[in-house]
C-alpha positions in Angstrom: -28.4 13.9 -5.5 -25.5 13.1 -3.1 -23.9 15.8 -1.0 -21.0 13.6 0.1 -18.7 15.6 -2.2 -18.8 18.3 0.6 -16.9 15.9 2.9 -14.4 15.1 0.1 -13.3 18.7 -0.6 -11.1 19.2 2.4 -9.1 16.0 1.7 -9.0 16.7 -2.0 -7.6 20.2 -1.4 -4.8 18.8 0.7 -4.0 16.1 -1.8 -3.9 18.5 -4.8 -2.2 21.5 -3.3 0.0 20.0 -0.6 0.8 16.3 -1.0 1.1 16.4 -4.8 1.7 20.1 -5.2 -0.1 20.1 -8.6 0.8 23.1 -10.7 -0.8 25.0 -13.5 -0.3 23.4 -16.9 0.3 19.9 -15.5 -1.5 16.8 -16.9 -3.3 14.9 -14.2 -5.0 11.5 -14.7 -7.5 10.0 -12.3 -8.0 6.2 -12.8 -11.2 4.9 -11.4 -13.5 1.9 -11.9 -17.3 1.3 -11.6 -17.0 0.7 -7.8 -15.1 3.9 -7.1 -16.8 6.6 -4.8 -17.0 9.3 -7.5 -17.5 12.2 -5.1 -13.8 12.2 -4.4 -12.9 11.9 -8.0 -15.1 14.9 -8.7 -13.5 16.9 -5.8 -9.9 16.2 -6.9 -10.8 16.9 -10.5 -12.3 20.2 -9.6 -9.5 21.4 -7.4 -6.9 20.3 -9.9 -8.6 22.4 -12.5 -8.8 25.3 -10.1 -5.0 25.0 -9.7 -4.7 25.4 -13.4 -4.0 21.7 -14.3 -5.6 19.7 -17.0 -7.4 16.8 -15.3 -8.7 13.7 -17.2 -10.9 11.0 -15.6 -10.5 7.4 -16.9 -12.8 4.5 -15.9 -11.3 1.1 -16.3 -13.1 -2.2 -15.8 -13.5 -3.8 -12.4 -11.0 -6.6 -12.0 -11.4 -10.0 -10.3 -8.7 -10.9 -7.7 -6.7 -13.0 -10.2 -6.4 -10.0 -12.5 -6.3 -7.3 -9.8 -3.2 -5.6 -11.0 -4.0 -5.5 -14.7 -4.4 -2.1 -16.3 -5.9 -1.4 -19.8 -3.5 -0.8 -22.7 -5.3 2.5 -23.4 -4.5 3.9 -20.0 -0.9 2.6 -20.1 -0.4 4.5 -23.3 -2.0 7.6 -22.1 0.2 7.8 -19.0 3.1 8.6 -21.1 1.7 12.1 -21.5 0.8 12.6 -17.8 2.7 14.4 -15.0 0.6 13.1 -12.2 -1.5 9.9 -11.8 -3.9 9.2 -9.0 -5.1 5.6 -8.8 -8.6 5.4 -7.3 -9.9 2.0 -8.4 -12.1 0.4 -5.6 -12.3 -3.2 -6.9 -8.6 -3.8 -7.4 -5.1 -2.4 -7.1 -4.5 -2.3 -10.8 -3.9 1.5 -10.9 -1.2 1.0 -8.3 1.1 -1.7 -9.7 1.1 -1.1 -13.4 4.6 -1.8 -14.9 4.1 1.4 -17.0 3.7 3.4 -13.8 6.9 1.9 -12.4 8.8 2.6 -15.6 7.7 6.2 -15.8 8.4 6.8 -12.2 11.9 5.4 -12.5 12.5 7.7 -15.5 11.2 10.6 -13.3 8.5 11.4 -15.8 5.5 10.7 -13.5 4.6 11.0 -9.8 1.9 8.8 -8.4 -0.6 8.7 -5.5 -2.4 5.4 -4.7 -5.9 5.7 -3.3 -6.9 2.2 -4.5 -9.1 -0.3 -2.6 -10.4 2.6 -0.4 -13.8 4.3 0.0 -14.9 7.8 0.8 -14.8 7.1 4.6 -11.1 6.3 4.5 -10.4 9.3 2.2 -12.0 11.7 4.6 -11.7 10.3 8.2 -9.2 8.6 10.5 -5.8 8.5 8.8 -6.8 11.1 6.3 -6.9 13.7 9.0 -3.3 13.2 10.2 -0.4 15.7 10.1 1.5 14.3 7.2 4.6 16.5 7.9 5.0 14.8 11.3 4.5 11.3 9.7 7.2 12.1 7.1 9.7 13.0 9.9 8.9 9.8 11.8 9.3 7.9 8.6 12.8 9.4 8.0 13.9 8.4 11.5 12.6 4.8 11.1 14.0 4.5 7.6 17.5 5.6 8.7 17.6 3.1 11.5 16.1 0.3 9.5 18.6 0.8 6.7 21.5 -0.1 9.0 20.4 -3.8 9.2 21.1 -6.7 7.0 18.6 -9.2 8.6 15.1 -8.7 10.1 13.3 -10.7 12.7 9.5 -10.4 13.1 7.7 -11.9 16.1 4.2 -11.4 17.7 2.3 -12.4 20.8 0.1 -14.7 18.6 3.1 -16.8 17.5 4.6 -15.0 14.5 8.4 -15.9 14.2 9.9 -15.0 10.9 13.4 -14.0 9.7 14.6 -12.7 6.3 17.6 -11.0 4.7 17.2 -7.3 4.0 20.5 -6.3 2.3 18.8 -5.8 -1.1 16.4 -3.0 -1.9 16.4 -0.4 0.9 13.3 0.4 3.1 11.2 3.2 1.7 8.8 5.8 3.2 5.2 6.4 2.2 4.0 9.5 4.0 1.5 11.0 1.6 3.9 13.3 -0.3 4.6 12.7 -4.0 5.4 16.3 -5.0 8.4 15.6 -7.3 8.7 13.5 -10.4 9.5 9.9 -9.6 7.9 9.9 -6.1 5.1 7.7 -5.0 2.7 7.8 -2.0 -0.7 6.8 -0.9 -3.8 8.4 0.8 -4.4 7.8 3.5 -0.8 7.0 4.3 2.0 6.5 6.8 4.4 3.6 6.7 8.0 2.4 6.1 8.3 -0.9 4.3 10.8 -3.1 2.6 10.9 -6.1 0.3 13.2 -8.8 1.8 15.7 -10.5 -0.4 13.8 -13.0 -2.6 13.9 -16.5 -1.2 15.3 -15.5 2.2 12.2 -15.4 4.4 11.6 -18.4 6.7 9.3 -19.0 9.6 5.7 -18.6 10.7 3.4 -15.6 10.3 0.2 -15.4 12.3 -2.2 -12.9 10.8 -4.8 -11.6 13.3 -5.7 -8.4 11.4 -7.5 -7.6 8.1 -6.3 -9.1 4.8 -6.7 -7.6 1.3 -9.6 -9.3 -0.6 -10.4 -11.5 2.4 -11.3 -9.1 5.3 -10.9 -9.6 9.0 -10.6 -13.3 9.8 -12.7 -14.7 12.7 -9.6 -16.3 14.1 -5.9 -15.8 13.3 -4.6 -17.4 10.1 -1.2 -19.1 10.1 1.2 -18.9 7.1 4.2 -21.2 7.1 7.0 -19.6 5.0 10.0 -21.6 3.6 12.7 -20.0 1.4 10.5 -17.0 0.6 7.3 -19.0 -0.3 4.1 -19.7 1.5 3.9 -23.5 1.8 1.0 -23.9 4.2 -2.1 -21.8 5.3 -4.1 -22.8 8.4 -6.7 -21.2 10.6 -10.1 -19.5 10.3 -12.0 -21.8 8.0 -13.5 -19.2 5.6 -10.5 -16.8 5.5 -7.9 -19.5 5.2 -9.9 -21.1 2.4 -10.2 -17.8 0.5 -6.4 -17.2 0.9 -5.5 -20.7 -0.2 -7.7 -20.3 -3.3 -5.8 -17.2 -4.3 -2.4 -18.7 -3.6 -3.2 -21.9 -5.5 -4.8 -20.2 -8.5 -2.7 -17.0 -9.0 0.8 -17.6 -10.4 3.5 -16.6 -7.9 1.0 -15.5 -5.2 2.9 -17.6 -2.7 5.9 -15.2 -2.9 6.7 -13.4 0.4 6.9 -9.8 -0.8 7.0 -7.2 2.0 7.3 -6.2 5.6 5.9 -2.8 6.7 5.4 -0.8 9.9 2.5 1.7 10.2 3.2 5.3 11.3 -0.2 7.1 11.2 -1.6 7.8 14.7 -5.0 8.8 13.3 -5.8 5.5 11.5 -8.6 3.6 13.1 -8.9 -0.1 14.1 -11.9 -0.5 11.8 -11.2 -3.9 10.1 -10.2 -2.3 6.8 -6.7 -3.4 5.7 -5.9 -0.2 3.9 -6.6 1.8 7.1 -5.2 -0.6 9.6 -1.9 -1.3 7.8 -1.0 2.4 8.1 -2.0 2.6 11.8 0.9 3.5 14.2 2.4 0.4 15.6 0.7 -2.1 13.3 2.8 -4.4 11.1 1.8 -5.7 7.7 3.3 -8.3 5.5 2.4 -9.0 1.9 2.6 -11.9 -0.6 2.6 -11.8 -4.3 4.1 -9.0 -6.4 7.4 -7.6 -5.3 8.6 -5.5 -8.2 9.2 -1.7 -8.1 10.3 -0.3 -4.8 10.4 -3.8 -3.2 13.3 -4.6 -5.4 12.1 -8.0 -6.6 11.4 -9.8 -9.9 8.0 -11.4 -9.2 5.4 -9.7 -11.4 2.5 -11.5 -9.8 -1.1 -10.3 -10.5 -1.8 -9.8 -6.8 -0.1 -8.0 -3.9 -2.0 -9.1 -0.7 -1.4 -7.1 2.4 -2.1 -8.7 5.8 -2.1 -6.9 9.2 -0.4 -8.2 12.4 -1.1 -6.7 15.8 1.3 -6.1 18.8 4.3 -7.3 16.8 8.0 -6.8 17.5 10.4 -6.0 14.6 14.2 -6.2 15.1 17.1 -5.9 12.7 20.5 -7.4 13.5 21.4 -3.9 14.7 18.3 -2.3 16.3 14.8 -2.9 17.7 12.4 -1.0 15.5 9.1 -1.9 17.1 8.4 -3.6 20.5 4.9 -5.2 21.1 3.4 -2.6 18.8 5.3 0.4 20.2 7.7 2.3 17.9 11.2 2.4 19.4 12.9 4.7 16.9 
């Protein structure tokens, strides 16, 4: 018998009662897969029911990378009756990027919390222990300044030098709170991010932090971007090869999809991309899917986040981040 559920209860209580504000009578759906740490699923289910909600647990298949955003038709249909969905799949981000979730959120029929691609350690330590009210206020300040710009410039000490237009979809905050219909967040959380205008990103990105489905590269990986597409990948032999395989074999995976800035001071430099992309002062970019809040039209089957250390981010109006230090 495992006693790890004891560690999960504190986080689960905050998720249910504060971040999601789950109420009596609401329908809550937890979507997991065979690789999910079930102690957290059990903790959230128990506290949801203690709050008076009806909580259902659904186990979907584990997905390979090339199908990592594909939900089952059964779950998609069931979500139409839900008030709250919590995506907890460990093998893939399927529970995060379902078109059905996006549709129901836009119609303000569903609120959503992403806990995908994480384990119990991330759900209970590091960024999970932060003050999310403070992160939300920091996010509001950064979002307000970021929104004034129409172009963005990303550079780093390792050689990143990328520009893009940002006068399309606005930057949005993820600070853990999804307490109203239509809202979305993650756990652990803490970032402001934006999808640049499709086809506008150009330059070089040097990734020296962890990458989704790849891990922490032994040496930095260089991505050349032209007109919003990855056209060349060089660097760490194993990591670069893994990344090239995904880009070459998954339709539209070369699309440049996102730029984000982390805001969580409790996140640890532990080599896990979900923890590190939220860490205060870290930058992440993503390739692949850019639908939903990113404002794009590319419904790719992957959304690959990649972390960049000690970066500087400027809009045509303001400096947002300087060498990894928030300036807003």
